[in-house]
C-alpha positions as CSV (number, residue, x, y, z in Angstrom):
1,M,42.1,14.2,55.5
2,A,42.3,16.3,52.3
3,T,41.4,14.4,49.2
4,T,44.0,16.2,47.1
5,P,47.0,13.9,46.7
6,Q,50.1,15.3,48.3
7,Q,52.5,14.2,45.6
8,D,51.9,14.1,41.8
9,L,53.0,10.6,41.0
10,T,51.9,10.6,37.4
11,A,55.4,10.2,36.0
12,I,56.3,7.2,38.2
13,N,52.9,5.5,38.7
14,N,52.4,1.8,37.7
15,Y,56.0,1.4,36.9
16,A,57.6,-1.2,34.7
17,G,61.3,-1.7,34.4
18,Q,64.1,-0.1,36.4
19,Y,64.6,3.4,37.7
20,E,67.8,5.3,38.2
21,Q,68.5,5.2,41.9
22,R,69.2,8.8,42.2
23,I,66.2,11.2,42.3
24,R,67.1,14.6,40.9
25,T,65.8,17.6,42.7
26,S,65.3,21.1,41.3
27,I,67.9,23.8,41.1
28,F,66.8,27.0,42.7
29,N,68.3,30.4,43.7
30,G,69.7,30.2,47.2
31,L,68.8,32.6,50.0
32,D,71.2,35.2,48.6
33,I,69.3,38.1,50.2
34,A,70.3,37.0,53.7
35,T,74.0,37.5,52.8
36,D,73.6,40.5,50.6
37,L,71.8,42.7,53.1
38,N,72.4,43.8,56.7
39,L,71.0,40.9,58.7
40,I,69.0,41.4,61.9
41,T,68.3,38.2,63.9
42,N,66.1,37.7,67.0
43,L,63.5,39.9,65.4
44,T,60.3,38.9,67.0
45,A,58.6,42.3,67.5
46,P,58.7,45.6,65.6
47,R,62.1,47.2,66.1
48,I,62.8,51.0,65.8
49,M,65.9,51.8,63.8
50,P,66.9,55.3,65.2
51,K,69.1,57.7,63.3
52,Y,70.9,60.7,64.8
53,K,71.9,63.5,62.5
54,A,74.2,66.3,63.7
55,N,73.4,69.8,62.5
56,E,75.9,72.3,61.1
57,G,77.3,74.8,63.5
58,L,80.9,75.5,62.8
59,R,81.8,79.2,62.7
60,P,84.6,81.7,63.2
61,Y,85.9,82.0,66.7
62,D,84.2,84.8,68.6
63,V,84.6,85.4,72.4
64,D,81.3,87.2,72.4
65,V,79.4,84.0,71.3
66,V,78.8,81.6,74.1
67,D,75.5,79.9,73.1
68,P,74.9,77.2,70.5
69,D,73.6,78.2,67.1
70,G,70.4,76.2,67.2
71,Q,70.1,72.5,68.0
72,A,73.1,70.2,67.8
73,G,71.2,67.4,66.1
74,T,68.0,65.6,65.5
75,F,66.7,62.1,65.8
76,S,64.6,60.3,63.2
77,Q,63.4,56.7,63.0
78,R,62.2,54.0,60.8
79,T,60.7,50.7,62.0
80,I,61.2,47.2,60.8
81,V,58.1,45.1,61.3
82,P,58.3,41.2,61.3
83,R,55.6,39.1,59.7
84,T,55.3,35.3,60.2
85,A,55.2,33.0,57.2
86,M,54.4,29.3,57.1
87,K,54.1,26.3,54.8
88,I,52.0,23.3,55.8
89,L,53.0,19.8,54.6
90,R,51.1,16.6,54.8
91,V,53.0,13.3,54.6
92,V,51.0,10.3,53.3
93,P,53.4,7.4,52.7
94,E,50.7,5.1,51.3
95,E,50.4,7.3,48.2
96,L,53.7,5.7,47.0
97,R,52.3,2.2,47.0
98,K,51.9,1.9,43.3
99,T,55.4,3.3,42.5
100,Y,58.8,1.8,42.5
101,L,59.4,3.5,45.9
102,S,57.1,0.9,47.5
103,E,59.9,-1.6,47.4
104,M,61.1,0.2,50.6
105,L,57.7,1.1,52.0
106,K,56.5,-0.9,55.0
107,A,52.8,-1.6,55.4
108,N,52.3,0.8,58.3
109,A,55.1,3.2,57.5
110,P,54.7,6.5,59.3
111,D,57.1,8.4,57.0
112,Y,58.3,8.2,53.4
113,P,60.9,5.6,52.7
114,Q,64.4,6.8,52.8
115,G,64.7,6.3,49.1
116,F,62.4,9.3,48.8
117,A,62.3,11.1,52.1
118,Q,65.8,12.6,51.9
119,Y,65.0,14.0,48.5
120,F,61.6,15.2,49.6
121,W,62.9,17.2,52.5
122,D,65.9,18.5,50.5
123,E,63.5,19.7,47.8
124,Q,61.1,21.3,50.3
125,I,63.9,23.3,52.1
126,K,65.4,24.5,48.8
127,K,62.1,25.5,47.5
128,Q,61.2,27.5,50.6
129,R,64.5,29.3,50.5
130,A,63.9,30.2,46.9
131,E,60.4,31.4,47.6
132,I,61.7,33.7,50.2
133,N,64.5,35.0,48.0
134,N,62.5,35.4,44.9
135,N,59.5,37.2,46.5
136,S,61.4,39.5,48.9
137,Y,61.8,42.4,46.6
138,F,58.3,42.9,45.2
139,G,56.6,41.5,48.3
140,V,53.4,43.1,49.8
141,D,52.3,43.1,53.4
142,G,49.4,40.7,53.6
143,Q,47.9,42.5,56.5
144,L,47.3,45.5,54.3
145,I,45.6,43.4,51.5
146,P,41.7,43.9,51.6
147,V,39.2,41.1,51.6
148,Y,37.6,40.5,48.2
149,D,34.5,42.5,47.6
150,G,32.0,41.1,45.1
151,G,30.8,44.6,44.2
152,T,34.2,46.0,43.3
153,V,35.7,46.2,39.8
154,Y,39.4,45.2,40.2
155,A,42.2,46.7,38.0
156,V,45.3,44.8,36.9
157,D,47.7,44.1,39.8
158,A,45.1,44.7,42.5
159,R,45.4,42.3,45.4
160,V,42.7,40.7,47.4
161,R,42.3,38.1,50.1
162,Y,39.8,35.4,49.1
163,A,39.1,32.1,50.9
164,N,42.2,32.3,53.1
165,S,44.5,32.9,50.1
166,Y,45.9,36.0,48.4
167,F,45.4,36.8,44.7
168,K,46.6,39.3,42.2
169,C,44.4,40.5,39.4
170,L,45.8,39.7,35.9
171,A,43.0,41.2,33.8
172,I,40.4,43.9,34.7
173,T,37.3,42.4,36.2
174,T,33.6,43.2,36.4
175,A,31.7,43.1,39.7
176,G,31.5,39.5,41.0
177,Q,34.4,38.0,39.0
178,S,36.2,36.3,41.8
179,P,39.2,34.1,41.9
180,E,36.8,31.1,42.1
181,S,34.4,32.1,39.3
182,H,37.0,33.5,36.9
183,P,40.4,31.9,37.8
184,A,42.0,33.0,34.6
185,K,41.8,36.6,35.8
186,W,43.6,35.9,39.0
187,Q,46.9,34.6,40.2
188,K,47.5,33.1,43.6
189,V,50.3,35.2,45.3
190,N,50.5,33.8,48.8
191,N,54.3,33.7,48.8
192,S,54.7,37.4,47.8
193,S,52.0,38.6,50.3
194,I,54.0,38.0,53.5
195,N,55.7,41.3,54.1
196,K,56.5,44.5,52.2
197,G,59.7,43.9,50.2
198,L,62.5,46.4,49.5
199,G,61.2,47.1,46.0
200,T,57.7,47.9,47.4
201,I,59.2,50.1,50.1
202,I,61.2,52.0,47.5
203,A,58.1,52.5,45.3
204,D,56.1,53.7,48.3
205,E,58.9,56.2,49.4
206,Y,59.9,57.3,45.9
207,A,57.6,60.3,45.5
208,A,58.7,61.8,48.9
209,L,62.5,61.3,48.3
210,P,64.5,64.5,47.8
211,A,65.2,65.3,44.2
212,R,68.9,64.5,44.6
213,N,68.1,60.9,45.6
214,K,66.1,60.3,42.4
215,I,68.4,59.9,39.5
216,A,66.8,59.7,36.0
217,T,68.3,57.0,33.8
218,G,65.5,56.1,31.5
219,T,65.4,52.6,30.0
220,I,68.6,50.6,30.4
221,D,69.5,48.1,27.8
222,A,72.6,46.4,26.3
223,T,73.4,49.4,24.1
224,N,73.6,52.0,26.8
225,A,73.9,50.3,30.2
226,F,77.6,51.2,30.8
227,D,77.0,54.9,30.3
228,K,73.7,54.8,32.2
229,V,75.2,53.1,35.2
230,T,78.3,55.4,35.1
231,N,76.1,58.5,34.9
232,F,74.0,57.2,37.8
233,Y,77.1,56.9,39.9
234,L,78.3,60.4,38.9
235,A,74.9,61.8,39.9
236,I,75.3,60.6,43.5
237,P,76.6,63.6,45.6
238,E,80.3,63.7,45.8
239,E,80.4,63.3,49.6
240,I,78.5,60.1,49.3
241,R,80.6,58.8,46.4
242,N,83.7,59.3,48.6
243,L,82.2,56.7,51.0
244,G,81.9,53.9,48.6
245,G,79.1,51.5,48.2
246,I,77.3,48.9,46.1
247,I,74.9,49.6,43.3
248,R,72.5,46.7,43.3
249,C,70.6,45.6,40.2
250,S,68.9,42.6,38.7
251,R,70.9,40.0,36.8
252,S,69.3,41.2,33.5
253,T,70.6,44.8,34.1
254,Y,74.0,43.4,35.0
255,D,74.1,41.4,31.8
256,N,73.2,44.5,29.8
257,Y,76.0,46.3,31.6
258,N,78.5,43.6,30.6
259,M,77.4,43.6,27.0
260,S,77.5,47.4,26.8
261,A,81.0,47.5,28.5
262,L,82.3,44.9,26.0
263,A,81.2,47.0,23.1
264,K,83.0,50.0,24.6
265,F,86.2,48.2,25.7
266,T,86.7,45.8,22.8
267,N,89.9,44.4,24.3
268,G,88.0,43.0,27.2
269,T,86.4,44.0,30.5
270,S,88.3,41.9,33.0
271,F,89.9,45.1,34.4
272,L,86.5,45.9,35.9
273,D,86.1,42.5,37.7
274,I,85.8,42.4,41.4
275,A,86.6,39.0,43.0
276,G,85.1,37.7,46.2
277,A,86.8,35.6,48.9
278,N,86.5,32.5,46.8
279,G,88.1,34.1,43.8
280,K,84.9,34.2,41.8
281,V,83.8,37.5,40.2
282,I,81.0,39.1,42.4
283,G,80.5,42.3,40.5
284,K,82.0,45.1,38.4
285,S,84.0,48.1,39.6
286,I,82.2,51.3,38.6
287,F,84.4,53.0,36.1
288,G,86.1,56.0,37.7
289,S,85.3,55.0,41.3
290,D,88.8,53.6,42.0
291,G,87.1,50.4,43.2
292,K,85.1,52.2,45.9
293,W,81.8,51.4,44.1
294,I,80.7,48.0,42.7
295,L,77.8,47.1,40.4
296,Q,76.5,43.8,41.9
297,P,73.6,41.6,40.6
298,A,71.1,40.5,43.1
299,S,69.0,37.3,42.5
300,W,66.3,38.7,44.7
301,M,65.8,41.7,42.3
302,S,64.8,39.6,39.4
303,G,62.3,41.4,37.2
304,S,63.4,44.9,38.4
305,K,65.1,47.6,36.3
306,R,65.9,49.6,39.4
307,L,69.4,50.7,40.4
308,V,69.7,50.9,44.2
309,A,72.8,52.5,45.8
310,D,73.4,50.7,49.0
311,V,75.7,52.8,51.2
312,D,77.0,51.5,54.6
313,K,74.7,48.4,54.5
314,N,71.6,50.5,54.5
315,L,69.3,47.7,53.3
316,Y,68.0,45.4,56.1
317,F,66.7,41.9,56.2
318,G,65.2,40.7,59.5
319,T,64.3,37.3,60.9
320,D,64.2,35.5,64.1
321,L,66.6,32.6,63.5
322,T,68.3,31.9,60.2
323,S,68.0,28.2,61.1
324,D,64.2,28.5,60.7
325,F,64.8,28.6,57.0
326,T,65.8,24.9,57.0
327,S,63.9,23.5,60.1
328,I,60.7,21.6,60.4
329,G,58.2,22.1,63.1
330,Q,56.3,19.6,65.2
331,M,55.1,16.5,63.3
332,I,51.5,15.8,64.2
333,P,50.4,12.2,63.4
334,F,47.0,11.3,61.9
335,V,45.7,8.0,60.7
336,H,47.4,8.0,57.3
337,G,50.7,9.8,58.1
338,Y,51.4,13.2,59.7
339,T,51.2,16.9,59.2
340,C,54.0,19.4,59.9
341,K,54.7,23.1,59.4
342,M,57.7,25.1,58.3
343,Q,57.5,28.6,59.9
344,L,59.7,31.6,59.9
345,V,59.8,35.4,60.4
346,L,60.5,37.9,57.6
347,A,61.0,41.6,57.5
348,F,62.7,44.2,55.3
349,Q,63.5,47.9,55.7
350,I,65.7,50.8,54.6
351,A,67.4,52.4,57.6
352,D,68.2,55.8,56.2
353,L,66.4,57.4,53.3
354,D,68.9,60.2,53.1
355,I,71.5,57.9,51.6
356,L,69.1,55.9,49.4
357,F,69.8,56.7,45.8
358,V,67.6,55.1,43.1
359,N,66.9,55.5,39.4
360,D,63.5,56.2,37.8
361,Q,62.9,52.6,36.7
362,A,60.8,50.1,38.6
């Protein structure tokens, strides 16, 4: 059995006095990305996302013309590739013996007492959902991360696999400065090394996007966000603007937009509010779009300054079963308790790059 304690009990060890009966658990972002994006379930193998595009061919009527003017259309494809993620948990009830929770702990208890177990599992499930949500945008495909090489000098943000974990370089190294020998220069990034996230996909595709799909905004802040977002919308081709869509952004960019709009419309900005089914505001109507376009904050884009135009649910999130996000696998007993695993499938993709419009900020 691992010698590392499974719970940090420092705050409640060797108790004296009474404890509040309720244990507070953390507050996390929910799995918003699963409802924001186009969801694919039963994704257990790579799935091709075909696109068919009809070519132009309309022309004046002419009885002498009997053959098509070139091909009627072309197929293209993108592939969404699943990756499996896991979290292993070890339950050791006896670790609670010196705490107030031992009042409900039997001598040979196989599981945590109910005074703690319900909070433990609730916390683990919420944390897992938050880890998925908060690492989906900037995520990297772990299968593409190289094994650490002691002879290599690593630059900031370089990722390596070392001793069955994944690390990101925080400060430039010299040869031989590993995550073990120089831990201050490395950050463990297992939870963002499962699969390539949407932000990473956009960054990889950005250079090859047509010029019309890359809209320069420069830095967006609280003094200019309203104008920058409006100009971003106006730079989208008219035939796409007519379709409507969502401009997705981080909460910080959305907050800047609200402050900028308030400075411009000093009598209030409620006329821009778009309400959801529960009556709560879910975003802001883009000025001049007649409600066809919404600026909507995405919790999973935290840390990004990107504006992403999502037309016709073009952004995809794939998994096998959404119930996997809250389920626990087989519980395998050992002499002091049991080990179990939470496991799930994750994948992200952009179906059609032709209707992907982004700004020049990461």
